[in-house]
N, C-alpha and C positions, 0 to 999 in steps of 0.2 A: 100158744101165745103168738100174737102177730106184731112184728116190728114196722112201724109206720113213721116216715120222715116227710111225707108229702104236706106241702103248705097249708092245705085246707085242714088236715088232721092237727098239724102243730098248733095251728090256731085255735081250733076246737079245744084241743087238750089244755092249753093255757087257760082258755077261758073257763073250763070246767074246774081247773085247779083253783082259781081265783075264787070261783062260787063256793067250792068245798071249805076253802080255808077262810072265807069272808074277809079277804084282803083286796086292796087295790092293785098291788104288785107283788111278784115272787122275786126275793132277793136273789137266789141263784137256780136256775132253770136247766136241768140236765136233759140231753138225749141220752138215755141210759143204755141204749142199744142202737147201732147204726143200721138204718135202712139201707141195704145194698143195692135197692132198685132205684134210688134217687140220688142224684149227685149231692155230695155233702154241701156244695155251695147253695143248693136250693133249699135245703132244710135250715142251714144257718142264715140264709138271706131272709127267711120268714121270721126266724128269731130275732134277727136284727131289726126288722120293722116293729116287732113287738116291744123291743128295747126303746125304740124311738118313740113309740106310743105311750111309754111308762108302765107297761104291764109286766115287763121282765127288766131286772136290774143288771144281772150278769148271766153270762151263758157257760154251760158246762157241758163237757162230753164224758161218756164212760165206755170202757172198752173199745177205743178207738186207736188205730195203728198211727204210727209216726206220720206217714204220709197223709192219712185222713186229717189228723191234727193241723198238719201244716195247711192244707188247703181250706179247712174251716177257719183258721186263724187269719187267712189272707182276706176273708169277707168281713169278719168281725172278731175283735179280740176274744179268745177264749180264756176265761178266767181261772177255771180248774177242770182237771181231768181226773176222773175217778177211775181207779185201776185196782186189781188185786195185787197186794204186795205183802209178803210175809217171809218168814225163813223157808217156807216150803213153796212158795210162788214168787220166783225171782226173774220171770221172763221178760218182765217190762223193763229191766235194767239196761238191756242191751241197747234199745233205741228209742223207746217211749219216754223214759225218765230223762235222758239227755235232751231230747227234743223239747220237752216242756220246759227244762230249765234254759235252753237258748232262747226260747220265746218268752220267757218270764211268766209261765203258767204255774199255778199252785197244783199240788199233787194230793189227792184225796185218797188214802189207802184203805180200801174196805177188806174185810176178812183178815186183818192182821194177826189174828191168833189161829189161822188155819181153819176157820169155822168151828172153833171150839176144840181143836185137835190138841192144841198147846196148854190145854187145862189139865188133862188127865190122860192123854195119848190113846193107846188101844182101849182101855177102860172106858173112856168117853164114848167111843164107837159102839161098844157093846151096850152101853145104856141108852142109846138113842131109841126114841118110841117108833113104834112100827110105821106111823105116817110120816115121820120126819123125812123131808126130802133129801136131806144129806145122805141117806141110806142109798140113794141112786147114784151118787157121785163115785167116779172111778176110784179116786183115793181112798175111799172108805169101803171099798170092797174086801172081803176077808183076805184074798190072796195078796192084796197090796198093804192092808194095815199091818200085816206081819212083817213086811219089809220096813214100812215107814215107822214102826214103833222104835227102831233104833234111833231115828233122829230125835224122837222125843226123848228118849233115855238120855242122849247126850246133852240135850238142853236142860234136862232135869238135873243132871249131875252138876253142870255149871251153876244152875240156880241155887243148889244147895251150897255151893261153896260161896256164892254172893249173898246168902241169907235172903232170898226171895223166892217167890214160886215160879215155876216154868212159864206160866202166862205171862207174869210180870217181865221176865227176862225177855220173851218173844215180843212183847210190845215195846219193851225199852229198846230193842234192836231197831224196831220201825221208827221210834222217835229219834233215834241218833242217825237216821239217814239225811236229815237236814231240816232247817227252819222252814223250808217250803212244803214240808210233808206233814199232813194231818191225817193220822189213822182214825178210823170210825169203827171201833169194836161194838158188835151188837150186843146189847146188854139188856136183860129181862129182870135181873135180880140185884137187890140193893147191895148185896154181899160182894157180887161180882163188880159192880160199878166201883165200889170203895177199892177193890183189889186192883182194877184198872188205874184208878187215880193214883194208886201207890207206885204204879210202874214209873211215874214221873220222877221218882226219887231214885231210881236205880241208874246209877251212872256206871258206864262202861269204858274201859281203857282201849286204846287202839289194839292192844294184845288180845283183849276179850273179844272184841269186834271180830278180829281176824279167826279167833278160835271158833266163834259161832258160825261165821261164814264158811269155814272148813268143814263143820258139819253138814251144812246145807248146800252141798256140791250138786251138781247136775244129776248124778246118779243117786242121790240120797233118798229121793222121792220116786215112788212107783205109782202110776196112774195119772191121768190128765186131770186138770181141774174141773172140766165140765165133759158131759158126753159129746161124742164127736159132732152131733148136729145142732149143737148149742151156739148161739151167736156170741163170739168174743172178737178181740181185737185182731185175732189171726185171719178172720175172714170178714174185716170191716172195709174193704175197699169198695168205693162206689164209682159208678159210670162217670165219664168226662162230663162236664157242664154242657159241652156243645151237643150232647145226646138228648138233652132234656127238651121235651115238648109239653108246654104248660096245657092243661085241659080247662 
């Protein structure tokens, strides 16, 4: 896969999206990964033009560092930042979440159920199909699953006390992070959809939130979110605008 944020590609990509969707404008258009060869000001500058032309209403970023978000927001308001946030993916809490809140940017939490891990833990990993891309993620490797299953077991125990499922409890934890947070669990089965909706009824006390977060400490999870060569916020810095020479 190639990540591109040059103006010509951004414009072409938006045009292709409009054609496929059969609409005149896209409500929220994300740069889902940051092109580290193009200053973020250039990419967002082209999206700003598309907003002015009425082809895009709002701009979003995904897997962007705090400094990249600030630089982008200075060019045009960023409406939403999509980031991985769950009980076992909390690295965004140090800088990215506070930056979004300082700038008034909404937070869209993807993989709030740990890519399905909080549905049934190690058993879930064992049942992944041979061609499932999650089988290649570090956290789902056998040597890490053995360690990570402890977190699931702790969440499962508290869920039993609460009278809900582990996945509902994990999703409720994300809901409780603030009204500016919108989790987007991937759902392909109606029974899972209904269970996810049920998470809205799970209310957590400050003590229960603290207990959950004590389970999800820094050493509770083994394995990175992605393989080392994958594009994430940790390697999303772009060159300074002064380095850009338009072609």
